[in-house]
Every structure is written in structure tokens, then in C-alpha cells.
KOLDRENSE-604017 format. One record per residue (C-alpha): residue in one letter; x, z negated, y negated. Coordinates in steps of 0.5 Angstrom, whole numbers, padded with zeros to 4 digits, always signed. Each point is the difference from the previous one (the first is absolute). Example, Ala and Ser with C-alpha at 12.3 -4.5 7.8 and 13.67 -1.06 7.14 Angstrom:
BEGIN
a+0025-0016+0009/s+0002+0002-0007/
//
This chain:
BEGIN
x+0053-0023-0009/x+0002+0007+0002/x-0004+0006-0002/x-0004+0001+0006/x-0004+0006+0003/x-0004+0001+0006/x+0001+0006+0005/x-0006+0001+0004/x-0001+0005+0005/x-0007+0003+0001/x-0005+0002+0005/x+0000-0008+0002/x-0006-0002+0005/x+0000-0008-0001/x-0003-0005+0005/x-0001-0007+0001/x-0002-0006-0004/x+0003-0002-0007/x-0002-0006-0005/x-0001+0000-0006/x+0004-0004-0005/x-0003-0006-0004/x-0003+0003-0007/x+0005+0002-0006/x-0005+0000-0005/x-0003-0007+0002/x+0007-0004+0002/x+0003+0002-0007/x-0006-0004-0003/x+0000-0006+0005/x+0008-0001-0001/x-0001+0000-0008/x-0005-0006+0001/x+0005-0005+0004/x+0002-0001-0007/x-0006-0003-0002/x+0002-0007+0004/x+0006-0004+0001/x-0003-0001+0007/x+0002+0004+0006/x-0004+0006+0002/x+0002+0004+0006/x-0002+0008+0001/x-0001+0004+0006/x+0000+0007+0001/x+0005+0002-0006/x+0002+0008+0000/x+0008-0001+0000/x+0000+0006-0004/x+0004+0002-0007/x-0005-0002-0004/x-0002-0007+0003/x+0008-0001+0001/x+0001+0001-0008/x-0006-0005-0001/x+0003-0005+0004/x+0007+0001-0003/x-0004-0001-0007/x-0003-0007+0002/x+0006-0002+0003/x+0004+0001-0007/x-0006-0004-0003/x+0002-0006+0005/x-0005+0001+0005/x+0003-0003+0007/x-0002+0005+0005/x+0001-0001+0008/x-0001+0006+0005/x-0003-0003+0006/x+0000+0006+0003/x-0002+0008-0001/x-0005+0001-0005/x-0001-0008+0000/x+0003-0004-0007/x-0001-0007-0003/x+0000-0001-0007/x+0001-0006-0005/x+0001+0002-0007/x+0001-0008-0002/x+0006+0001-0004/x-0001+0007-0005/x+0006+0002-0004/x-0004+0003-0007/x+0006+0002-0003/x+0001+0005+0006/x-0005+0005-0003/x+0004+0001-0006/x+0006+0002+0004/x+0003+0007+0001/x-0001-0001+0008/x-0007-0002-0001/x-0002+0006-0005/x+0003+0006+0004/x-0003-0002+0007/x-0006-0001-0003/x-0001+0007-0003/x+0001+0003+0007/x-0007-0003+0003/x-0006+0000-0003/x-0002-0006+0004/x+0004-0004-0005/x-0006+0000-0005/x-0004-0004+0004/x+0005-0006-0001/x-0003-0001-0007/x-0006-0003+0002/x+0003-0006+0004/x+0006-0001-0005/x-0006+0000-0006/x-0004-0005+0003/x+0005-0004+0003/x+0006+0000-0005/x-0004+0002-0007/x+0004+0006+0000/x+0003+0007+0003/x+0005+0006-0001/x+0000+0006+0003/x+0004+0007-0001/x-0005+0006+0001/x-0001+0001+0007/x+0002+0006+0004/x-0003+0002+0007/x-0003+0007+0002/x+0000+0006-0005/x-0007+0002+0001/x-0003+0000-0007/x-0001-0006-0006/x-0001-0006+0003/x-0002-0004-0007/x+0000-0008+0000/x-0004+0000-0005/x-0006-0004+0005/x+0005-0005+0002/x+0002-0003-0007/x-0007+0001-0003/x-0003-0005+0005/x+0007-0005-0001/x-0002+0001-0008/x-0007-0002+0001/x+0002-0006+0004/x+0004-0002-0006/x+0006+0003+0002/x+0005+0003-0006/x+0003+0006+0001/x+0006+0004-0003/x+0002+0007+0002/x+0008+0002-0002/x+0000+0008-0001/x+0007+0000+0000/x+0001-0003+0007/x-0007+0001+0003/x+0000-0008+0001/x-0006-0004+0001/x-0001-0007-0003/x-0006-0004+0002/x-0001-0008-0002/x-0005-0005+0001/x+0000-0008-0001/x-0006+0000+0005/x-0005+0006+0001/x-0007-0001-0001/x-0006+0003+0004/x-0004+0006-0003/x-0006+0005+0002/x+0004+0007+0000/x-0002+0007+0002/x+0007+0004+0003/x+0000+0006-0004/x+0002+0003+0007/x+0000-0001+0007/x+0007-0002+0001/x+0002-0003+0007/x+0007-0003-0003/x-0003-0002-0006/x-0006-0004+0003/x+0005-0003+0004/x+0004-0002-0006/x-0005-0003-0004/x-0003-0004+0006/x+0006-0003+0001/x+0001-0002-0006/x-0008-0003-0001/x+0001-0004+0007/x+0004-0005-0004/x-0004+0001-0008/x-0004-0005-0002/x-0007+0001+0001/x-0004+0006+0003/x+0002+0007+0000/x-0004+0005+0001/x+0003+0008+0002/x-0006+0006+0000/x+0003+0007+0002/x+0004-0004+0004/x+0004+0004+0006/x-0003-0002+0007/x+0005+0003+0005/x+0002-0003+0006/x+0006-0002-0003/x-0003-0004-0006/x-0004-0003+0005/x+0005-0002+0004/x+0004-0003-0006/x-0007-0004-0002/x+0000-0002+0007/x+0007-0003+0000/x-0001-0003-0007/x-0006-0004+0002/x+0004-0002+0007/x+0005-0003-0006/x-0006-0004-0003/x-0002+0005-0005/x-0007+0000-0002/x-0003+0008+0000/x-0007+0003+0002/x-0002+0007+0001/x+0005+0002+0004/x-0001+0007+0002/x-0004+0002-0006/x+0002+0002-0007/x-0002-0006-0004/x+0005-0006+0002/x-0001-0006-0002/x+0006-0005+0000/x-0001-0007-0002/x+0007-0003-0002/x+0004-0005+0004/x+0005-0005-0003/x+0005+0002+0006/x+0001+0004+0006/x+0002-0002+0007/x+0004+0003+0006/x-0004+0005+0005/x+0001+0004+0006/x-0002+0008-0001/x+0000+0006+0004/x+0001+0008-0003/x-0005+0004+0002/x+0002+0007+0004/x+0002+0005-0006/x-0006+0005+0000/x+0004+0006-0002/x+0005-0001+0005/x-0006+0000+0005/x-0003+0007-0003/x+0007+0002-0001/x+0000+0000+0008/x-0007+0003+0001/x+0003+0006-0004/x+0006+0000+0004/x-0004+0000+0006/x-0004+0006-0002/x+0005+0004-0003/x+0005+0000+0007/x-0006+0000+0005/x+0003-0006+0002/x-0004-0005+0005/x+0001-0007-0004/x-0002-0007+0000/x+0000-0004-0007/x+0000-0007+0002/x-0003-0006-0003/x-0003+0003-0006/x-0005-0004-0003/x-0005+0005+0000/x-0005-0004-0004/x+0004+0000-0006/x+0002+0008+0000/x-0006+0001-0004/x-0002+0008+0000/x+0007+0002+0002/x-0002+0002+0008/x-0006+0004-0003/x+0003+0003-0004/x+0006+0003+0004/x-0007+0001+0005/x-0002+0005-0005/x+0006+0005+0001/x-0002+0000+0008/x+0005-0005+0002/x-0003-0004+0006/x+0001-0008+0000/x-0002-0004+0005/x-0001-0008-0002/x+0002-0005+0006/x+0000-0007-0002/x+0005+0000-0005/x+0004+0006+0001/x-0001+0007-0002/x+0001+0006+0006/x+0002+0007-0003/x-0001+0005+0006/x+0004+0006+0000/x-0004+0005-0004/x+0002+0007+0000/x-0004+0002-0006/x-0005-0004-0005/x-0005+0003-0004/x-0001-0002-0008/x-0007-0002-0001/x-0005+0003-0006/x-0005-0003-0004/x-0007+0000+0002/x-0001+0006-0004/x+0006+0003+0003/x+0005+0000-0006/x+0007-0002+0000/x+0002-0008+0002/x+0003-0003-0005/x+0004-0007+0000/x+0001-0003-0005/x+0003-0008-0002/x-0003-0005-0003/x+0000-0008-0001/x-0001-0004+0007/x-0005+0001+0004/x+0001+0007-0002/x+0006+0004+0003/x+0007-0002-0002/x+0005+0005-0003/x+0005-0002+0004/x-0003+0004+0006/x-0002+0006-0004/x+0007+0003+0000/x+0000-0001+0008/x-0007+0003+0001/x+0003+0006-0004/x+0005+0002+0005/x-0005-0002+0006/x-0004+0005-0003/x+0005+0006-0001/x+0000+0001+0008/x-0009-0001+0001/x-0005+0005+0000/x-0003+0001-0006/x+0001-0003-0007/x+0000-0006-0005/x+0001-0001-0007/x+0004-0006-0001/x-0002-0004-0006/x+0006-0005-0003/x-0004-0004-0006/x+0005-0005-0001/x+0007+0002+0000/x+0002+0007-0004/x+0007+0001+0004/x-0002-0001+0008/x-0002+0007+0001/x+0007+0003-0002/x+0002-0001+0007/x-0004+0007+0002/x+0005+0004-0002/x+0005-0002+0006/x-0006+0001+0004/x-0001+0007-0003/x+0007+0002+0002/x-0001-0003+0008/x-0006+0005+0000/x-0007-0004-0002/x-0005+0004-0004/x-0001-0005-0005/x-0003+0002-0008/x+0003-0005-0005/x-0006+0000-0005/x+0002-0005-0005/x+0005-0006+0001/x-0007-0004+0003/x-0002+0005+0005/x+0002+0004+0006/x-0004+0005+0004/x+0003+0000+0007/x-0002+0005+0004/x+0001-0001+0008/x+0005+0004+0004/x-0005-0002+0006/x+0007+0001+0005/x+0001+0007-0001/x+0007-0001-0004/x+0004-0006+0001/x+0003-0003-0006/x+0007+0002+0000/x+0007-0005-0002/x+0003+0000-0006/x+0004-0006-0005/x-0004-0003-0005/x+0000-0007-0003/x-0005-0006+0000/x-0003-0001-0008/x-0004-0007+0003/x-0001-0004+0006/x-0006+0003+0002/x+0002+0008-0001/x+0007-0002+0004/x-0005-0002+0006/x-0004+0006-0001/x+0006+0004-0001/x+0003-0003+0007/x-0007+0002+0003/x+0000+0007-0001/x+0008+0000+0002/x-0002-0003+0007/x-0005+0005+0000/x+0004+0006-0002/x+0003+0006+0003/x+0008-0002+0001/x+0004-0006-0004/x-0001-0003-0007/x+0004-0004-0004/x-0003-0005-0005/x+0004-0003-0006/x-0002-0006-0004/x-0002-0004+0006/x+0001-0007-0003/x-0007+0002-0003/x-0003-0001+0007/x+0004-0006+0002/x-0003-0003-0006/x-0006+0000+0004/x+0001+0002+0007/x+0003-0006+0004/x+0006+0005+0005/x-0005+0005+0000/x+0005+0005+0003/x+0002-0005+0006/x-0008-0002+0002/x-0001+0007-0001/x+0005+0002+0004/x-0002-0005+0006/x-0006+0005+0001/x+0004+0006+0001/x+0002+0002-0007/x+0006+0003-0002/x+0002-0003-0007/x+0008-0001-0001/x+0001-0004-0006/x+0007+0003-0004/x+0004-0002-0005/x+0002+0005-0006/
//
């Protein structure tokens, strides 16, 4: 793929309706789950983004029969799997490029007794360890080896055996991976301190549709009674809550009137209320979110008058994926806010680009930034910048749309990894974003 950039014209006001894509984080889990059965599985509302396309390519290389029935609607059948492909150079190279590939381990181990994976890639947002995954598989009876020279993981087990485990951290992908191993394990598995994000709930519902026995869905205590085999099912991916949050922030920052269609509002947790703490008006109408044009929004203070702090925490806390959006939106608010990024130590490093654009931000340390809102008295200015990760990339795009003048955003393949045709969809609402080859 050619190295591409966005040229973004500022002073943009958007208007109209936009529908969120399917949830990236859910899609990566449920696509891996198709490996648990030899029966046909149909999945709808699959986001057609780079990370999903890479995972589909890995599945196809493993021998999964894949048919694209319509946009976002696919059928999968894993009835003739080529396990030798796991040791091929092609698989090794492709699996390194996407972090979601780690979730193939659970299904491969549960159904075929072995898995082999290189250290996966993904966003450069800080250390994201895989210990939780492998400790879980070891408790289920898997034997684990790590080759320090090649950074490859090997794990095998004749048959996984159910057990009680207290997960050492609340990991969404770790919970999903161990869960997929446990559904075909012998006996009962109890996972305590499990992640309970909507993505994990959706995976559980899909697995139950395939014949798995899971109780405690939506809680941090999952009980899985292993079954001999799973069948096919139909599943629909939820709308992407991160994209919904991105659009809310974009509407506020650009003084736009925007309607987000079919937003699955009941699944958004505290996302709407956190944006409302920034003073952003939201009107929930059936399953739509209407953000009216707003000249100025004011950040709330705590009851005692102290500065508002917004921090990330495991569900049902606020998702870390939206903290960078909150941060950029706060730059034009009235008032101040402390952003505390607890879960990843490199996600705030994009703020230097916002400071170059004229934002008032104090980077306290790798985890905390204080934003002093400009109250729209001073407009951000367009600059040339680069996208370090998916969410920071969209935050910079929001800043560029609201800025005075033109901005260039490099490394936009990071944005494409998580947002489907973002330039085309925003241009349809009145943006002026040009994709150029470099």
C-alpha cells in the first residue's frame, strides 16, 4: 500500500446523518471464534477496515472458507484447516501486523490442541503484555514455550481441562481468548476478574448461539461448562462505541449539527454522560444521538469546585480508547480538565501536535495531561503532523477540521486500521479531506 496522507481543510462545519460502522474490537473477537466449529457461521455488520481485512486474510490462509455476501456480511466455514500454515513465513509476517491475531490461540488450542504465534503488533501505545492470556491457558492445562530469539509463542494441550482462575488483570482480549479455550475444555471453568465489556458480552452471546454453556454474561464472574463441539450460528456486530464517541467529539469541536443513526445507545455505558460533563448537549431520540450545533460548551467542576478529572478504567468505567478524543475536544471548551490515562503509558504523547496547533495543554507525565480550554477565543491553527495510533489519529483529524487553515496528517494507515472510509463519510457531511499518495 502506498504511503498516504490526509490534507484537511479547517473551519469545517458538518451537517447531516452518519451511521457508525461495526465495532472493531468485537469483530476481531468473533472472527477468531469461527475457528471453534466446522459448521458455517454468518456475521453481519463487520467493519471493512485494515485490521479486520488482515485477520480475514489470516483465516483464509488457515483454510477457512470465506464468502462476502454483501457489504459487512460474511460467511465462514472452518471445516478444512491447514495447521502447517501456522509455521509458514506468510503467516508469521501477517500475524505480526495485527494484535487481534493473538485471539486465534484459544480456538486453535481448544479445537486442534496446539497454537503457534509470533509477537503481535498493533498500536504503539505502550506495553501490552500477553501474560494474562498464557497464564490462563496454562491453568487450563496448556504447555507454553516462548522463543526469546524469534519472539514466537508455542502452546499445546491434548485436551484443555476446566478449572477456577482469578485473572491477574482485567484484560478484554485475555478474557475473550481464555473463554474461547474454555468452551471446548473438559469440565467447568470459572473465570473471576473477567472483563465484562460489551465486546466480551457479544462474544459470549455468539458462543451460546453456537451451543456453548456460559453463565454470568455481563459480570466479572463467568462460568463455562465445556461441550464436545460447537455448531454454526448467525451473529450481528454492535455499532462501534469508539466511532460514536469520535463523532460526538467531532460535532462539538466543529460547531456542527450531527445525528448519529442506530447508535445502540443502551450499550454505550457512561460514554454519553462523560461528554455531557464537558458541556456537550446530546439529545437521545429512540436509538439515535442528535448533537445540536453549539457555540460554546463548558466543562463541569466537581461539587466542591475542584477541577474535573476524566480517567479510564475497565468496563463499566470509561474506555481508554476515547480519552484522546476527550482531550482534543477539551482544548476549545470553557474550563479545565485533567485527563488521566491509567492503562497505557504512551497514549498522550500526541499532545505535542496539539500544542503546536495552539492548544493549552500541560503534559504532567506519560499518564496525565491538564487541558486549559481556549473557550474558542483562539482557534487552533493547521499544521503538518503524523498519526501515532488509531485513536490519536482521529483526534488529530478532529483538531484539523476545526483549525484555521489547512493541515496535513501523515501515517493515515493507522486511522484506516480502525475507521472505515472515514474521509469519504465525513466529506459527505461537508468536510474537505483529500487523500493523497506520497
